[in-house]
C-alpha positions in Angstrom: 154.2 290.6 84.6 156.0 289.2 87.6 157.0 292.7 88.6 153.4 293.9 88.6 152.4 291.0 90.8 155.1 291.8 93.3 154.0 295.4 93.5 150.4 294.4 94.1 151.5 292.1 96.9 153.6 294.8 98.5 150.6 297.2 98.5 148.4 294.5 100.1 150.9 293.9 102.8 151.3 297.6 103.6 147.5 297.9 103.9 147.4 295.0 106.3 150.2 296.5 108.3 148.3 299.8 108.6 145.2 298.0 109.6 147.1 296.1 112.3 148.6 299.3 113.7 145.1 300.8 113.9 143.8 297.8 115.7 146.8 297.9 118.1 146.1 301.6 118.9 142.5 300.8 119.4 143.3 298.0 121.9 145.7 300.2 123.8 142.9 302.8 124.1 140.4 300.2 125.3 143.0 298.9 127.8 143.6 302.4 129.2 139.8 302.9 129.5 139.4 299.6 131.3 142.3 300.5 133.7 140.7 303.8 134.4 137.3 302.1 135.1 139.0 299.7 137.6 140.8 302.6 139.3 137.5 304.5 139.6 135.7 301.5 141.0 138.4 300.4 143.4 139.6 303.9 144.2 143.2 302.5 143.8 146.0 303.3 141.4 147.8 300.5 139.6 150.8 300.6 142.1 148.4 300.7 145.0 146.5 297.7 143.7 149.8 295.8 143.3 150.7 296.6 146.9 147.3 295.5 148.2 147.5 292.2 146.3 151.0 291.5 147.6 149.9 292.4 151.2 146.9 290.0 150.9 149.2 287.2 149.6 151.6 287.8 152.5 148.8 287.6 155.0 147.4 284.4 153.5 150.9 282.8 153.5 152.1 284.1 156.9 150.7 281.0 158.7 152.4 278.7 156.1 155.7 280.5 156.5 155.5 280.4 160.3 154.9 276.7 160.2 157.9 276.2 157.9 160.1 278.2 160.3 158.8 276.3 163.4 159.4 272.9 161.6 162.9 274.0 160.6 163.7 275.1 164.2 162.5 271.8 165.6 164.4 269.9 163.1 167.6 271.9 163.9 167.1 271.1 167.6 166.7 267.4 166.9 169.8 267.2 164.7 172.1 269.7 166.4 173.0 267.5 169.4 173.6 264.6 167.1 175.7 266.7 164.7 177.8 268.1 167.6 178.5 264.6 168.9 179.5 263.5 165.4 181.9 266.4 165.0 183.5 265.9 168.4 183.8 262.1 167.8 185.4 262.7 164.4 187.8 265.2 166.0 188.8 262.7 168.7 189.4 260.1 166.0 191.8 262.4 164.2 193.5 263.5 167.4 193.9 260.1 169.1 197.5 259.3 170.2 198.8 256.5 172.3 198.5 257.3 176.0 200.5 255.8 178.8 200.3 257.2 182.3 203.8 258.2 183.3 204.6 258.3 187.0 206.9 261.0 188.2 209.0 259.1 190.7 212.5 258.3 189.5 213.7 255.0 190.9 217.0 253.1 190.3 217.4 249.5 191.3 220.8 248.3 192.5 222.1 244.8 192.8 223.9 245.1 196.1 224.6 247.2 199.1 228.2 247.5 198.0 227.1 249.7 195.1 225.2 251.9 197.5 228.3 252.3 199.6 230.4 253.4 196.6 227.7 255.9 195.7 227.7 257.4 199.2 231.6 257.5 199.3 233.9 258.0 202.2 232.2 260.4 204.7 229.4 260.9 202.1 231.6 262.9 199.7 230.3 261.2 196.6 226.6 261.6 197.3 227.2 265.3 198.3 229.1 265.9 195.0 226.3 264.2 193.0 223.5 266.2 194.7 225.4 269.4 194.1 226.1 268.7 190.4 222.6 267.5 189.6 220.5 269.6 192.0 218.4 266.6 193.2 218.0 264.9 196.5 219.1 261.2 196.7 217.3 258.9 199.1 218.6 255.5 200.0 216.3 254.4 202.8 215.0 251.3 201.0 217.1 248.2 200.4 218.0 247.7 196.7 216.4 251.0 195.7 217.7 254.6 195.1 215.1 257.3 194.8 215.8 260.7 193.1 213.7 263.6 194.3 213.3 267.0 192.5 210.5 269.3 191.4 212.4 269.8 188.2 211.8 266.7 186.1 214.6 267.6 183.6 217.1 267.7 186.5 215.8 264.4 187.8 216.2 262.8 184.3 219.8 264.0 184.1 220.4 262.6 187.5 218.9 259.3 186.6 220.9 258.9 183.5 224.1 260.0 185.1 223.7 257.7 188.1 223.1 254.7 185.8 226.3 255.5 184.0 228.3 255.9 187.2 227.0 252.5 188.5 228.2 250.8 185.2 231.5 252.8 185.2 232.3 251.9 188.9 234.8 254.8 189.1 232.6 256.8 191.5 234.5 259.8 192.9 233.7 263.6 192.8 235.7 264.5 189.7 234.2 261.7 187.7 230.8 262.5 188.9 231.1 266.1 187.6 232.3 264.8 184.2 229.5 262.3 183.8 226.9 264.8 184.9 228.2 267.4 182.4 228.2 264.8 179.6 224.6 263.8 180.5 223.4 267.4 180.5 224.7 267.8 176.9 222.9 264.6 175.9 219.6 265.6 177.4 219.9 269.1 175.8 220.2 267.4 172.4 217.3 265.1 173.2 215.1 268.1 174.2 216.0 269.9 171.0 215.2 266.9 168.8 211.9 266.2 170.7 210.9 269.9 170.5 211.4 269.9 166.8 209.6 266.6 166.4 206.6 267.8 168.4 206.3 271.1 166.5 206.4 269.4 163.1 203.8 266.8 164.2 201.6 269.6 165.3 202.1 271.3 161.9 204.1 274.3 163.3 207.3 275.4 161.6 209.9 278.2 161.8 209.9 278.3 165.6 212.9 280.0 167.3 215.5 277.5 168.5 215.2 278.6 172.1 211.5 277.8 172.0 212.1 274.4 170.5 214.4 273.6 173.4 211.7 274.6 175.8 209.1 272.5 174.0 211.5 269.6 174.2 211.3 269.8 178.0 207.7 268.4 177.6 209.3 265.0 177.1 210.4 264.9 180.7 207.3 266.7 182.1 204.0 265.1 183.2 200.7 266.5 184.4 198.9 264.2 186.8 200.9 261.3 185.2 200.0 262.3 181.6 202.9 262.9 179.3 202.9 266.6 178.4 204.4 266.0 175.0 201.5 263.6 174.0 198.9 265.8 175.7 199.9 268.9 173.8 199.9 266.9 170.5 196.5 265.6 171.1 195.1 268.9 172.2 196.4 270.4 168.9 194.9 267.6 166.8 191.5 267.8 168.4 191.3 271.6 168.3 192.4 271.8 164.7 189.9 269.1 163.6 187.1 271.1 165.4 188.3 274.4 163.8 188.1 272.9 160.3 184.5 271.8 160.9 183.4 275.3 162.0 185.8 277.5 159.9 187.9 279.0 162.7 191.5 280.2 162.2 193.5 277.0 162.1 196.9 278.7 162.3 196.0 280.5 165.6 194.7 277.2 167.0 197.8 275.2 166.1 200.0 277.7 168.0 197.6 278.2 170.9 197.2 274.5 171.4 200.8 273.7 171.1 201.9 276.3 173.6 198.9 276.2 176.0 200.9 274.4 178.7 204.4 275.7 178.0 204.4 277.6 181.3 204.7 274.3 183.1 208.3 273.9 181.9 209.3 277.6 182.4 211.0 278.6 185.6 209.5 281.5 187.5 206.9 282.5 190.0 203.2 282.3 189.3 200.9 279.8 187.6 201.8 278.0 184.4 199.2 280.2 182.6 200.9 283.4 183.7 204.4 282.1 182.9 203.3 280.9 179.4 201.7 284.2 178.5 204.8 286.1 179.6 207.0 283.8 177.5 205.0 284.2 174.3 204.9 288.0 174.8 208.7 288.0 174.9 208.7 286.3 171.5 206.1 288.7 170.1 203.4 286.1 169.4 200.1 287.5 168.1 197.5 288.5 170.7 195.1 285.9 169.4 197.6 283.1 170.2 198.5 284.6 173.6 194.8 284.8 174.5 194.4 281.0 173.7 197.1 280.3 176.4 195.7 282.9 178.8 192.1 281.6 178.6 192.5 277.8 178.3 191.7 277.3 182.0 188.9 280.0 181.9 190.9 282.3 184.1 189.5 285.1 182.0 186.5 285.3 179.7 187.0 283.8 176.2 187.9 286.4 173.6 187.5 284.3 170.5 186.2 281.0 169.1 189.9 279.9 168.8 190.3 280.2 172.6 187.2 278.1 173.2 188.4 275.3 170.9 191.8 275.2 172.6 190.0 275.0 175.9 187.7 272.2 174.6 190.7 270.3 173.2 192.5 270.5 176.5 189.5 269.4 178.5 188.8 266.4 176.3 192.4 265.3 176.3 192.7 265.6 180.1 189.4 263.8 180.7 190.3 260.8 178.4 190.0 257.6 180.6 193.4 256.4 181.7 195.2 259.5 180.4 195.7 260.9 183.9 195.9 259.7 187.5 195.6 261.7 190.7 197.7 261.2 193.8 195.0 261.6 196.4 197.5 262.2 199.2 199.2 264.9 197.2 195.8 266.5 196.3 194.6 266.5 200.0 197.9 268.0 201.1 197.6 270.8 198.5 194.0 271.6 199.6 195.0 271.7 203.2 198.0 274.0 202.5 195.6 276.4 200.7 193.2 276.4 203.6 196.0 276.8 206.2 197.4 279.9 204.3 193.9 281.5 204.4 193.2 280.7 208.0 196.5 282.1 209.3 195.3 285.7 208.5 193.7 287.6 211.4 189.9 287.8 211.2 189.4 284.6 209.2 187.1 282.1 210.8 187.1 279.4 208.1 188.3 278.6 204.6 187.2 276.0 202.0 189.2 275.0 198.9 187.5 273.2 196.0 187.6 272.9 192.2 190.9 271.0 192.4 192.4 273.9 194.3 191.5 276.5 191.7 189.1 278.3 194.1 189.0 279.0 197.8 186.3 280.7 199.8 187.3 282.5 202.9 184.8 283.3 205.7 185.8 286.3 207.9 184.5 287.6 211.2 182.6 290.8 210.3 183.4 292.6 213.5 187.2 292.2 212.8 187.3 292.6 209.0 185.6 295.5 207.2 184.5 295.7 203.5 187.7 297.5 202.4 189.9 295.1 204.3 188.2 292.1 202.5 189.5 293.4 199.2 193.1 293.6 200.5 192.7 290.2 202.3 191.6 288.5 199.0 194.6 289.9 197.2 197.1 288.8 199.9 195.7 285.3 200.1 195.7 284.9 196.3 199.3 286.0 196.0 200.4 283.5 198.7 198.6 280.5 197.3 199.7 281.3 193.8 203.2 280.0 194.8 201.7 276.5 195.3 201.6 274.0 192.4 198.0 274.7 191.4 196.7 274.4 187.8 195.5 277.7 186.5 195.0 281.0 188.4 193.5 280.5 191.8 190.3 282.4 192.6 189.8 283.8 196.1 186.3 284.7 197.4 186.1 286.5 200.7 182.6 286.2 202.4 181.7 288.8 205.1 178.1 288.3 206.4 177.1 290.9 208.9 173.5 291.0 210.3 171.7 293.1 212.9 168.1 292.4 213.9 166.0 294.7 216.1 162.2 295.0 215.6 161.7 295.3 211.8 165.3 294.2 211.4 168.3 295.6 209.6 170.5 293.5 207.4 173.8 294.1 205.7 
């Protein structure tokens, strides 16, 4: 009995399923007829209708989208300056170091004129031996003061330390002077090695060749406009690295570029510190990206990367910090005058004006005496001559030749 009931139920279900399939087919046919009618009425296929609908939506929403874009741009403009200041301020906070303006005159105070006499020695033999051994000039014009003069600040530091030892030792004679100076040189060499390693590690740079560490250590005894070069380099590195982390630049390149950007200032040779620094890094096979940071930090050539820009920004911010640097006005005026005198001594030059802290000089020539081709040669000659002066960056020379002739309508060159 149960079996018969199940068979009847199965038959009923099959009939219902068949009926549903028939209704589904009927609906599909009706749907197709309806679509054909729409296509006939609108003269559009289904795909064409979709495109028309999307196009209409785009047109209706274009004004809304444009408004959103304009609002976004205005918001970006309002917030960008604030964001830039926040990033720079945060970078300064991370890069802040203690600054003390260090003056470059080495002065030793003595208690009596008797000590000064022993330093001079019989017939001046002691002072001559001291100047020969240290390579510095000793000036004793003022009472109770001895001044040591040298463009090389490491030599001046060795001379200062050696002279202080000799004054305490009292046995001042040529042989003893040579011994003390030799000992002091070894002490200063060790100090420079330690300071170079300390600076590199604080900047986050490791595995530097020993010779380069010694050169970095010379920063301890070098100042730029009274600003300690070792502290300046460290701050430039910290600021530039903090900025690079904000914008996603290559931090490794920036660490090296910022650390070595002023290394040319402690390298012996002819030319600007930028040129000397680039040549040094090339000898040690540094990557081009790092060398470019050094070559471009004073904008002597166009920036080649975002890393170069950040090193330049770090250098500018550090140098501009209130109290970080001081300028000897007399020295500045003398340097500017020397540049102008060098230019004016050339034949055909009527006037010259130096500006931009001595980084640029404009030379006005007499057009009847100096032709266009000669201007190119003149600019090169003047640039080569003023490059020997202690000028920050590569000097730029602009020669101006203004030749005018007027007759009737007028001709002008």
